[in-house]
C-alpha positions in Angstrom: -40.6 10.6 4.3 -40.6 6.7 4.3 -37.7 6.5 2.1 -35.6 8.8 3.7 -36.8 7.3 7.5 -35.5 3.6 5.7 -32.3 5.6 5.3 -31.3 6.4 8.1 -32.4 3.5 9.7 -30.4 1.4 7.4 -26.9 3.4 7.8 -27.0 5.7 11.0 -28.5 3.7 13.0 -26.6 1.2 14.8 -27.7 -2.6 14.4 -26.3 -4.9 17.0 -29.1 -4.6 19.9 -31.2 -7.1 20.7 -29.4 -9.7 18.7 -31.3 -11.4 15.9 -31.8 -14.8 14.3 -29.5 -15.5 11.5 -30.7 -15.9 7.9 -29.2 -16.2 5.2 -27.7 -14.3 2.6 -29.7 -13.7 -0.5 -26.8 -11.1 -1.9 -24.2 -9.3 -0.9 -23.2 -5.6 -2.5 -20.5 -5.6 -4.6 -19.3 -3.0 -3.2 -19.1 -4.5 -0.2 -17.4 -8.0 -1.1 -15.1 -6.0 -3.1 -13.7 -3.5 -1.5 -13.2 -5.8 1.8 -9.6 -6.7 3.3 -10.0 -10.0 2.6 -10.8 -9.6 -0.6 -7.6 -10.9 -2.1 -5.9 -10.6 1.0 -8.5 -13.8 2.4 -5.6 -15.1 4.4 -2.9 -12.9 6.0 -6.7 -10.6 6.8 -7.4 -13.7 9.6 -4.0 -15.3 10.5 -3.4 -11.2 11.7 -7.1 -11.3 13.7 -6.2 -14.5 15.3 -3.0 -12.7 16.1 -4.8 -10.2 17.7 -7.0 -12.0 19.8 -4.1 -13.9 21.3 -2.5 -10.9 22.4 -2.5 -9.7 26.0 -4.2 -6.1 26.3 -5.5 -3.4 28.0 -9.7 -2.4 29.0 -8.9 1.6 28.3 -12.1 3.6 28.6 -13.8 7.4 28.5 -16.2 9.6 28.1 -17.1 11.1 25.5 -17.9 15.2 25.0 -22.1 13.7 25.0 -21.9 11.0 27.7 -20.8 8.2 26.0 -18.4 5.3 28.3 -15.9 4.7 25.0 -14.1 1.4 25.1 -10.0 1.2 23.7 -7.9 -1.6 23.8 -3.9 -1.2 24.5 -0.9 -3.4 23.2 2.6 -2.4 24.7 5.7 -2.9 22.1 8.8 -4.1 23.5 11.1 -1.2 23.9 8.0 1.3 22.2 10.0 4.4 20.0 6.2 5.4 19.4 2.1 5.0 19.9 0.0 4.4 16.7 -3.8 5.3 17.6 -6.3 2.8 15.6 -9.2 4.3 14.6 -11.3 1.6 12.4 -14.0 1.7 9.7 -18.2 1.7 8.9 -19.1 -0.4 11.5 -15.9 -1.5 12.1 -14.5 -3.1 15.4 -11.2 -3.5 16.5 -9.5 -6.9 14.9 -11.3 -6.0 11.9 -9.8 -4.3 8.5 -6.9 -2.8 10.5 -5.3 -6.0 11.9 -3.5 -6.4 10.0 -1.7 -3.0 10.1 -1.9 -3.0 13.6 0.5 -6.4 14.0 3.0 -4.9 12.0 3.2 -2.1 14.0 3.6 -3.6 17.1 6.9 -5.9 15.5 8.0 -2.3 14.9 8.1 -1.0 17.9 4.8 0.6 18.3 2.0 0.3 20.7 -0.8 0.6 19.2 -4.8 1.7 20.5 -7.0 -0.3 19.2 -10.3 2.6 20.0 -13.4 1.5 19.2 -15.6 3.7 17.1 -19.3 4.8 19.4 -21.6 2.0 18.7 -19.7 -0.4 17.6 -17.7 -3.3 20.2 -17.9 -2.8 24.1 -18.6 1.1 23.7 -22.0 2.7 23.9 -24.0 4.8 21.3 -26.9 4.1 19.3 -26.2 6.0 15.8 -23.1 6.2 13.6 -22.2 9.7 13.4 -19.9 9.7 9.8 -16.9 11.5 11.7 -19.4 14.3 13.4 -18.7 13.1 16.6 -16.4 10.3 15.7 -13.8 13.3 15.4 -14.4 14.4 18.7 -13.7 10.9 20.7 -10.3 10.8 17.8 -10.1 14.0 19.8 -10.3 12.7 23.8 -8.9 9.1 23.0 -5.3 11.3 21.3 -5.6 13.2 25.3 -6.0 10.1 26.8 -2.7 8.7 26.0 -0.7 12.0 26.4 -2.0 12.5 29.4 -0.7 8.6 30.1 1.9 9.1 27.2 5.1 10.0 30.2 7.8 9.7 27.8 6.7 11.6 25.6 6.7 9.5 22.8 5.7 10.7 19.1 1.3 9.7 18.5 0.7 9.4 15.1 -3.7 8.8 13.9 -4.1 6.3 11.7 -7.7 5.6 10.3 -9.4 4.4 8.1 -12.5 4.1 5.2 -14.5 6.2 8.4 -11.8 5.4 10.7 -9.8 8.0 8.6 -12.4 10.2 7.9 -12.9 11.0 11.9 -9.2 11.3 12.4 -8.6 14.0 9.3 -11.6 16.2 11.0 -9.8 15.8 14.5 -6.9 16.7 12.6 -8.6 20.4 12.3 -9.3 20.4 16.4 -6.5 21.4 19.3 -4.3 18.2 19.1 -1.5 17.1 21.8 1.9 18.3 21.0 3.0 14.6 21.1 0.8 13.8 18.0 2.9 14.3 15.0 0.9 13.0 12.0 -1.9 11.2 10.6 -2.5 8.5 8.3 -5.5 8.0 6.6 -7.0 5.1 4.9 -8.9 5.5 2.1 -11.2 8.2 3.8 -14.3 10.3 2.5 -14.8 14.2 2.0 -18.0 14.2 3.1 -20.7 12.2 4.6 -22.9 13.8 1.9 -20.6 13.2 -0.3 -20.9 9.6 0.8 -24.9 9.2 1.1 -25.0 10.6 -2.5 -23.1 7.6 -4.1 -24.6 5.4 -1.9 -28.3 6.8 -2.6 -26.7 6.6 -6.4 -24.7 4.0 -7.1 -25.1 1.5 -5.0 -28.9 1.5 -4.5 -30.5 3.5 -7.3 -32.3 5.2 -5.7 -34.9 8.6 -6.8 -35.1 12.0 -5.9 -31.6 12.3 -4.5 -31.9 15.8 -3.0 -35.4 15.7 -1.2 -33.4 12.4 -0.2 -30.7 13.8 1.3 -32.9 16.6 3.4 -34.7 13.6 4.5 -31.8 12.0 6.2 -29.9 15.2 7.4 -33.5 15.7 9.1 -34.1 12.8 11.0 -29.5 12.9 12.2 -30.9 16.4 13.5 -33.5 15.5 15.0 -32.6 12.0 16.3 -28.9 11.9 16.9 -27.9 14.9 17.1 -25.6 16.1 14.4 -26.5 17.5 10.9 -24.3 16.1 7.6 -22.6 19.1 6.9 -20.6 18.4 10.8 -18.7 15.3 9.2 -16.3 17.2 6.4 -13.3 16.2 6.0 -12.5 19.4 3.7 -13.4 21.6 5.9 -11.6 20.6 9.1 -8.0 20.4 6.7 -8.1 23.1 6.4 -7.8 24.2 10.6 -4.8 21.0 10.6 -1.1 21.9 11.4 -0.2 18.5 9.0 0.8 18.1 5.6 -0.8 15.5 3.5 0.3 13.0 0.7 -3.2 10.5 -0.5 -1.8 7.5 -2.8 -3.7 4.4 -3.2 -1.6 1.4 -2.9 -1.7 -2.0 -2.2 -0.8 -3.6 1.6 2.7 -4.0 1.3 2.7 -0.4 -0.3 1.1 0.7 3.2 3.2 -1.1 5.2 6.5 0.5 4.4 5.5 3.7 3.6 3.8 4.0 6.8 6.9 2.3 8.8 8.9 5.3 6.6 6.8 7.9 8.2 6.9 6.9 11.8 10.3 6.6 12.2 10.6 8.4 15.4 12.9 8.2 18.7 11.3 6.9 21.8 11.0 4.3 25.5 8.4 1.9 26.3 5.4 3.7 28.5 3.2 1.0 30.6 -0.4 2.2 31.5 
């Protein structure tokens, strides 16, 4: 039970409450370093992040179905033809790994909404649920945008990593008619699969089936969800979109994304 609690505290609990004294980082998991957008693209990553901070954006807020105040930033584009809702990854931020794509989208006539998932940035929350609850947050942000989309511009949901999983799960629910497509970059199939992989291959833990039972118990008791609630495969059986899954370089993703979201429309201010 002790290992299950420690694993839950490490991967599900929010770590931002109460600033900790900065300590020397003795080691870094190679998985984290190699998969980070800065690996091989540090200049582009830092330039686009700086660009995001320099833009004038509007604060937006919604209340989640379980009563949390969630935050996003809205960036209008000149003569916008579409709206893209950006869903960041695990323990991410509004201007983190998606800043590179945000700059590209904005330069190609896309209004952009940078959502901050529960437990991240200025959004409330104590637990990260790997899409179990974030999927409903994404759905609500889509409704929020739709209600303010007077010109009925097409809306696209773009997610990365855990944010991609949340977008795929949201596709299994009722979305506004203006939502015309999804972009899922490196999402995962299920929370259980992710936890199994992390336990076995990242931390080399033993007795994994028992560990997952304990983890699920803590998720249910303290965070109000089960791991089975975070499953993209089940959601995609019900969605109305077609999917093409490919692993590409950032530049190829840019070109493909721009081709996918080419639709006409007019600009609108919120």
